N, C-alpha and C positions, 0 to 999 in steps of 0.2 A: 587179207585181213590179219591184224595182229592179236586182238582180243577185245575185252569188254572193259569200258571205263564207267565207274560209278562216282557220283557225288554224294558227300555225306557231310554230316556236321563236323566241325574240327574238333578232333579229340575222340572221335568215334570210329577211326579208321580200322582199327583191329576187329571191332563188331561187324563192320561192313565187310571186311576181308573174311572173317570167318563164315559169315552168310553166304557170300558168293562161292566161296570154296565148297561149303556144303551142298549148295544147289548145283554147281557144275559137276562135283563128284557123283551126286546121285543120278546125273544124266550122262555120266561116264565121258564127260569132256574134261580133260585133265590139262593142268597148267600151274602157274605160280603168280604169287601176288607182287606187285611194285606199288610202294607208297612210302610215305614217310610221316611222323607224328605230326599232328595239327595241321596236315596239308589240305584237308578237306576233299580228299579224293581217293580211290582205290583203283587200280589197273590190274585186270586179272588177263596174263597174257597165256594165250592157247598154245600148248605145244604143236598142235596140229591146225595151222591157219585156216584150214578148209572147214574147219568146225565152228568158226565164229558166228557166222550168220545164223546157223542152226541153233546155237546156244542162245542168241539174242531172241529169237523167236519162241524157244522153248521154255525160257525162264517167264514166270508171269511177274511183271513189274508190281503189280498191286499186292502181291505176296511177299515182296521184299520190305523188310521192316526199317533197315537202316540205309537204304539207297534213295537219294532224291532223283536220280536220273540214270537211264540205262542206254548206254551208247555202244555200238559196234565201231571199233576203231579200224581205219584203214592204214593210217601210217601217223608215226611221230616225227615231226620236222624240227631240226635245230638250226642254229646259226641263220636264221632268215636274215636276208640283207635289209638294213633299216631303211634303205632308200627304196626298196621293191620287194615287199613280203609277198605281194598277190601273185606274182608269176610262179614261183614254187609251189604255193597252195593250188593254183589252177592245174598244174601238172599232175598232183595227186588226184584231184577230184574229176579229172577228164574222163576217166572210165568208170566213174560211180554212176549207181541209178539215178535217174531224174528225181530231183528234190523239189518239194513244195515250199520250203521256208529255210531260213537260215538263222542260227544262234551263234553269235561271237561271244564267248563267255569266258569266265575263269572260276576255279573252285573258290568257296567261300573261304576267307581267312585273312588275317592281319597283313601277311606278306603280299597277298595278290590283290588286296582292296586298292591300290593305286593303278591297277591294270584296268579296272572298270571303265574308267573314262575313255581309256584307248580303245576299248573293246567296242563301246557304242560307236565312237567316231570311225572305227575301221569297218563297221557292218555295212555302211551305205556303198562306200567303193567296192567292197568285196562281192555284195549282192549283185551289183551292176555288173561286174566283171563275170560273175557265174551265170547270170542270164544271158549275157552276150555269148558265152561258151556253150549255151544251151544245156547248162547243168540244173538250172533253176527254172520253174515255170514263171510265165510273165506276171501272173498274179498269185498272191499267197494262197497255197492250198494245203491245209493241215490234214488232209486225207491222204497226203503223200508223206514220204519220208522227210525227216527234217535235217538238214546239215548241221553239225556242231563243231565248231572250231574252239577248242578249249586251250586257252594260253596259260602257261605255268610262269613265263616271264615274257618279256616283249620280243623275244626272238626265237622261242620254242613252243610248239603247240601239239596237241593231239588233233587229228583230223578224222571225223567220222559221221556217223548218222544214227538216229533213233527211228523207230518205225511207228506208224499210227496205232492207237489202242493198245500200246505197250510201253507207254512212257508217260513222264509228266509234261504237261502242256505249258508249265510256268518257266520263264526264263531262269536258268541256273536250278531249275528244280525247286524254286522258292516262292510260295505264296506270300507276298508281302502286303500286309494289312495295316491299316491305321487303327489305333485304339480310339474308339468312341469316348469323348470327353465326358460323357454322362455315365458310363459304365463304372460299377464299384471298384473294379480292380482290372490290372492288365491281363490276369488270367483269362478274361473273356475272349482273347484273341485264340487261346488254344482251342476252344469250342467252336469259334468262328472258322478257323481253318479246317479243323475237323469235318466240319459239316461240308464245306466246299471241296475237300479232298475225297471224301467217302461217298458223298451223293451228289449226281448230277443235277442241275437246274430243275429238269423234269421231275427228278426223284424227289427234291426238295419240295416242289409243288404239290406232289401227290401224297408224300409221307411226313412233311414236317410243316403244317399249315395252321392257319387260324382255327380256334375252336378245339384242338387236340389237347391231350392231358399229358403232363410228364411229370416226374419226380426227380429231384436234385439232391442227392446225398452228399452231405458235407458242404452245404451250398454257401455258407457265410464267405464274404459279405454279399455275394450274389453275382460274380462274374459271369459264371456260366447261366445263370437264371436268367441274367440281362438278355442272352442271345436268344433264348426261347420266348421271353416274353416280346421281345421286339417282331418276332415271327407270328405272334398272336397266340402262343400257346398258353394255356392254364397250368400253373407249376405249383406243386407242393414241395415246399423246402424243409429239408430235415438237417438241422444243425444245433448244436448248444449255443452258438454265438448269435449275434444279432445281425439281421438281413439290413441292407440299405433302404432307408425310408422311402426313396423314389420308387422302389420297386414294390414295397408294401401298398403305396399309394396308387398302383396302376389298376387295382382291382383283379388282377390276374394271379396273385400270389398269396398262399396259405402257408403260414410257417410253424412248424412244430419243433420245440427243443427237446429232441430225442436223439438218442444214439443211432447213427446210420446202420449199424449192425444188427440193432434190435428192433427196428422199425419195420412193421409190416402193414401194406396198405389196406385200407378198408374197401377201397373200389379195386375192381378187377378189370377195368376199361382203361388201362394206362399204356398210352402209346409209346412213350420214351422213358427210359431211365438214363440220366447222366450222374457221373461220379467223378469227383476229383479229390478224394479224401487222401490224406498223408497216412499211409498205412502199409504194412508189408504186401507185397504184390500177390503173393499166392492166397492171402486171406481176401483180398479184394476180388482175384478171380473167381474164387468159391462163392462169394456173394453175388457176383454177376450171374454166375451159372444157376444159382438158386432162384433169383428173380425170374429168369428165362424159364426154368423148368417147371416152376410153380404157376406159371401163366400170369405173373403180375405185370409183365410188360412185353411189347412185341419186339422192341429194339432198344439197343443200349450204345452209348458212347462213354468210355471210361479211360482213366489214366492208370498205369501201372508204374510205380516208383521203383527204379532200378538201383542197384548197387553201383559203386564206383568201378568195381572189376567184374568181368565176366558177365558183362550186360545182355550179351547175345544168348549165352547160356540160360541166364536167368529168365529172359523174356521167353525163350522156347519152352522152358519148364512150366511156367506160369500158363502159357497158352495151352499146353498139353493138358494140364488139370482141368482147363475150362473145356475144352472140345471133348476130352474123355467123359466129363459129366454130361454135357449135351447129348452125346452119341449114345451112352448108356441109357438116358431117358428116351431114346428113340426120336429125338428131336432133329429135323432138317434146318440148316443154318447156312448163311454166309458170313465170313469173318475176313476183316482186314485189320492189319496193326501196322502203324507207322510211327517212325520218330519224326515228329513234324518239326517245322522250322521254330514255332514258338514253344516247343517242349524243350526241357532241360535234361535232367538226369531221369527220364521217363519216356514210355511210349504210349500212344493213344490207340486204344481198340475200338472197332466198331463190329458189332454183332447183329445180325437181322434174322429173325426166324422165318423160315419159308413155308409156303402152303397157303392156306386161306386167310392168313392173318391180315392181309390188307384188302379183303374182300375180293380177291381174284387168285387164281392158281400162279404161284411163282415157282419155277424149277430151281433145283438146287444148284 
């Protein structure tokens, strides 16, 4: 094994690189980063090849902010023959563990976009060849490792695998969603993606369903509120601007023209707080902590707007402010933060209080 391949948003390679170096260093697995600006990927090459698989299993993908996918790389192949790319790939995969699926992909970016059509066409013959070689199961099995063939151009590619329960299940690590025509703004996709990334279908059914109550801070014109309303929640919207009339007509929305930093809920039975306010991230982190500590909500999804430089450092500082406040208050919680596909210069954070808040004991 060579190292770890991570996909990221083009332009965020330094943030992704700093993060994987921090995580690997904390585990005392040392190496160096290979990448280039706007490439959409980072490769962390380990000094000791025998430590790669252990690193893959030790890093919690859900706790990576800027990475879209986590892949252990077996080899990097170059100068693949245009008339027979499959044979050299089969040689590399011959001694790899049995896989349950295959993704032939490329990092997101303008340079690699033309490769997508080739990747899709190449998937079928390669999958057949891998099955014939007994490298892949006869039927798709996502409970096993997934092979990844990541083309950087039409003759060079990383070959490796990801493991179940520690990866993104999306092709290229991207949840591609269609913007509903009736949604008031395209920002609706950010919350839709966050819900799908942070909550399993079973968790959504249990913890975000019809009849529950939510507050949306900075709601105008209602892109995030739309996602809650379509799931049957009753939403209190806080914003000095106007809400879309279609949402007001739903009968599920109450709108108060109040500053989101000054609003305090009258009810203490709020299930969800969501927030996409354009404000300094540290100030937002403190506000979210306050809502959780005061018992004003049980669970929250919110965005932290990041500066153009040192985004990983800023994100780490903001999250530490939040977690320090929660721990000082003696709260047990689960937290995930991701730079989602539909985010720009921001990350999306999900915090869920643990304990009896959902009517049953949940371990931290």
